[in-house]
C-alpha positions in Angstrom: 133.8 -25.5 -185.7 136.8 -24.0 -184.4 139.0 -21.0 -185.1 142.3 -20.0 -186.6 144.6 -17.8 -184.5 147.2 -16.9 -186.8 148.3 -20.4 -188.1 147.0 -22.2 -184.9 143.8 -24.2 -185.1 141.6 -24.1 -182.1 139.1 -26.8 -182.5 136.8 -26.1 -179.4 135.7 -23.2 -177.3 137.4 -24.3 -174.1 141.0 -24.3 -175.7 140.0 -21.0 -177.4 139.0 -19.6 -173.9 142.5 -20.6 -172.6 144.3 -19.2 -175.6 143.0 -15.7 -175.9 140.1 -13.5 -174.6 137.4 -12.6 -177.2 138.3 -9.0 -176.8 141.8 -9.8 -178.0 140.6 -11.3 -181.4 139.3 -8.2 -183.1 142.1 -8.2 -185.6 141.4 -11.7 -186.8 140.4 -12.3 -190.5 136.6 -12.0 -190.9 136.0 -15.4 -192.7 132.2 -14.7 -192.7 132.6 -11.7 -194.8 135.6 -12.9 -196.8 133.9 -16.1 -198.1 130.3 -14.4 -198.5 128.8 -14.9 -202.0 128.0 -11.8 -204.1 124.5 -11.5 -202.8 123.0 -8.4 -201.2 121.1 -10.3 -198.3 124.0 -12.5 -197.4 126.5 -9.6 -197.3 124.1 -7.5 -195.2 123.8 -10.5 -192.9 127.5 -10.8 -192.5 128.0 -7.2 -191.9 125.2 -7.1 -189.2 126.6 -10.3 -187.5 130.2 -9.0 -187.5 129.2 -5.6 -185.9 126.9 -7.3 -183.4 129.7 -9.8 -182.3 132.2 -7.1 -181.8 129.9 -4.6 -180.0 129.9 -6.3 -176.5 133.6 -5.6 -176.1 133.7 -2.4 -178.0 136.2 -3.8 -180.6 136.5 -2.7 -184.2 135.6 -5.2 -186.9 137.8 -6.2 -189.7 136.8 -6.7 -193.4 138.6 -8.7 -196.0 138.0 -9.7 -199.5 140.9 -12.2 -200.2 143.9 -13.6 -198.6 146.8 -16.0 -199.2 144.5 -19.1 -199.0 141.4 -17.8 -200.8 140.7 -17.7 -204.6 141.3 -14.1 -205.9 138.4 -11.8 -205.7 138.2 -11.2 -209.4 138.1 -14.7 -210.5 135.6 -15.7 -207.6 133.3 -12.9 -208.3 133.1 -13.8 -212.0 131.9 -17.4 -211.3 128.4 -18.9 -211.0 129.2 -19.7 -207.4 130.6 -16.4 -206.0 131.3 -17.9 -202.4 134.3 -19.7 -201.3 134.8 -23.2 -199.7 137.9 -25.4 -199.8 135.7 -28.4 -200.6 134.4 -26.7 -203.6 137.6 -25.7 -205.1 138.4 -27.5 -208.5 140.2 -27.3 -211.6 138.6 -25.8 -214.7 135.9 -23.6 -213.1 135.0 -20.9 -215.7 135.1 -17.3 -214.7 133.9 -14.1 -216.4 136.9 -11.8 -215.4 135.1 -8.6 -216.8 132.2 -9.3 -214.5 134.5 -10.3 -211.8 136.5 -7.1 -211.9 133.3 -5.1 -211.9 132.1 -6.9 -208.8 135.5 -6.6 -207.2 135.8 -2.7 -207.8 132.3 -2.4 -206.1 133.3 -4.8 -203.3 136.5 -2.5 -202.7 134.2 0.6 -202.0 131.9 -1.5 -200.0 134.6 -2.8 -197.6 136.4 0.4 -197.3 133.1 2.2 -196.2 132.5 -0.2 -193.5 133.3 0.7 -189.9 136.6 -1.0 -188.7 139.8 -2.0 -190.3 140.4 -3.3 -193.7 143.0 -6.0 -194.8 144.1 -5.6 -198.4 145.9 -8.7 -199.8 148.8 -8.3 -202.2 147.5 -8.1 -205.7 144.0 -7.0 -204.8 145.0 -3.3 -205.6 145.9 -4.6 -209.1 142.8 -6.5 -209.8 144.7 -9.7 -210.4 142.5 -12.8 -211.1 143.5 -16.4 -210.0 146.8 -17.5 -211.8 146.6 -20.8 -213.7 149.8 -22.3 -212.4 151.1 -25.2 -214.7 150.8 -28.7 -212.9 154.6 -29.2 -212.9 155.1 -25.9 -211.0 152.6 -26.2 -208.4 154.2 -26.0 -204.9 151.2 -26.1 -202.4 151.3 -29.3 -200.2 147.3 -29.2 -200.4 147.6 -30.1 -204.1 150.0 -33.1 -203.4 148.0 -34.4 -200.2 144.8 -34.4 -202.6 146.7 -36.5 -205.0 146.3 -33.8 -207.5 142.6 -33.3 -207.2 142.6 -29.9 -205.5 144.2 -27.1 -207.4 145.8 -25.8 -204.0 146.5 -22.2 -203.2 149.3 -21.2 -205.5 147.0 -19.4 -207.8 146.5 -16.6 -205.3 150.3 -16.6 -204.4 152.0 -15.9 -207.4 154.6 -12.8 -207.4 153.1 -9.3 -208.2 153.9 -7.7 -211.6 155.6 -4.5 -210.9 157.0 -3.5 -214.2 156.1 -4.2 -217.8 158.9 -4.9 -220.0 161.3 -6.2 -217.2 162.2 -9.9 -216.6 159.6 -11.6 -214.5 157.5 -8.3 -214.6 160.1 -6.6 -212.3 159.8 -9.2 -209.6 163.6 -9.6 -209.6 165.8 -9.7 -212.5 168.1 -12.6 -212.6 166.6 -15.5 -210.7 163.0 -16.8 -211.8 160.4 -16.6 -209.0 159.4 -19.7 -207.3 156.0 -19.6 -209.0 155.8 -18.6 -212.5 153.9 -15.3 -213.5 151.1 -15.7 -216.0 151.9 -14.6 -219.6 149.4 -11.7 -219.4 150.8 -10.4 -216.0 152.8 -7.7 -217.5 149.7 -6.0 -218.8 148.4 -5.8 -215.3 151.7 -4.2 -213.8 151.7 -1.5 -211.4 153.8 0.8 -213.5 151.0 0.6 -216.2 148.3 1.1 -213.9 149.9 4.1 -212.2 149.3 5.9 -215.5 145.7 4.8 -215.9 143.2 6.8 -214.0 140.6 4.1 -214.7 142.7 1.4 -213.1 142.0 -0.8 -210.2 145.1 0.7 -208.7 143.9 4.2 -209.2 140.5 3.1 -207.6 142.1 1.9 -204.4 144.5 4.8 -204.0 141.7 7.3 -204.2 139.4 5.3 -202.0 142.1 5.1 -199.4 142.9 8.9 -199.8 139.2 9.6 -198.9 139.0 7.1 -196.3 141.8 8.8 -194.5 140.2 12.3 -194.9 136.5 11.5 -194.5 135.8 11.8 -190.7 132.7 10.1 -190.7 134.4 6.8 -191.9 136.4 6.9 -188.7 133.9 7.9 -186.1 130.3 7.4 -187.3 128.2 4.2 -187.0 126.5 2.4 -189.9 122.9 2.9 -190.5 121.1 1.1 -193.0 118.8 3.3 -195.3 117.0 0.7 -197.5 115.3 -2.7 -197.5 115.2 -2.8 -201.2 116.2 -6.2 -202.5 119.5 -6.2 -204.3 120.7 -2.9 -202.9 123.0 -2.3 -200.0 122.5 1.4 -199.0 123.8 2.7 -195.7 124.9 6.0 -194.2 128.0 6.8 -192.1 126.7 9.6 -190.1 124.5 12.6 -191.5 126.7 13.5 -194.7 128.1 10.2 -196.3 126.2 7.4 -197.9 127.6 4.2 -199.6 125.3 2.4 -202.1 126.1 -0.7 -203.8 123.8 -2.2 -206.4 123.7 -6.0 -206.7 120.3 -6.1 -208.3 119.5 -6.9 -212.0 118.4 -3.5 -212.8 119.8 0.1 -212.0 119.0 1.6 -208.7 117.8 5.1 -207.9 120.1 7.1 -205.6 119.1 9.1 -202.8 119.4 12.9 -203.2 123.0 14.2 -202.8 125.2 17.0 -203.3 128.3 15.1 -204.8 129.5 11.9 -205.9 132.6 11.3 -204.2 133.8 8.2 -205.8 132.3 5.4 -208.0 133.5 2.0 -208.8 132.1 2.5 -212.3 130.3 5.2 -214.5 126.7 6.1 -213.4 123.9 5.7 -216.0 123.0 8.8 -218.2 120.0 9.3 -215.9 122.3 9.1 -212.6 121.0 5.8 -211.5 123.5 3.3 -210.2 124.3 0.4 -212.6 124.3 -3.3 -211.6 127.5 -4.4 -209.8 128.6 -0.8 -209.1 129.2 1.0 -205.9 129.2 4.6 -205.0 130.1 7.2 -202.2 127.8 10.1 -201.8 128.1 13.4 -200.0 124.7 14.6 -198.7 
């Protein structure tokens, strides 16, 4: 193993030590969390390992679900294999985008409730899936170096849809972007999502608003509250809890005074459905 510092690959610990001190790397992408499958035990281990690795130098952790190289979260979480590895990337892998969107919404609240900084990759706030770029429009050298076997990274690099009804969904008006926008991109455009209180954009904006105002998310450490399989349940201080249900069945929530934010509706009996996250006030 080695490490990326920006776009520089450092293949061994000796070169790494000469390049930067460990306490200067706390803003690097957290690839352990980023590539982790949608699995409660693996996510908890990734969170614990990340916090433990940063503790000796008192540095804040970083959390990221997707970047310019990784299959978009909605598509990845809708597949049978929800992790990520370049060696496993292939054409034609099916994905349940409805399931992937539900999980991506829950993952957004999970990452934003963790102590440290969060990277938000362009398009995550719109819930964009991986784009299916026509073969004759692919630009990524990774595709050409593999003689067309690897899809490359263009599927997560297509332009953002800003406005429905405008040329190229509002990404410019006269010159076609270097990568084509999928035909259904306008239906995911930012201007439409701004008017939909149930949209992914609305969820991210409200989560970010609350993250700024909730003091516990700035100052209090993480404490796990449950060992129940499939359930990630932790507190930030004495008055704020995040619960994420990855189990097959609904989960019972702890006693609380208010549901601050939920990635999806709770069951009629107040239990937390599968692939749903919630922030609770105690």
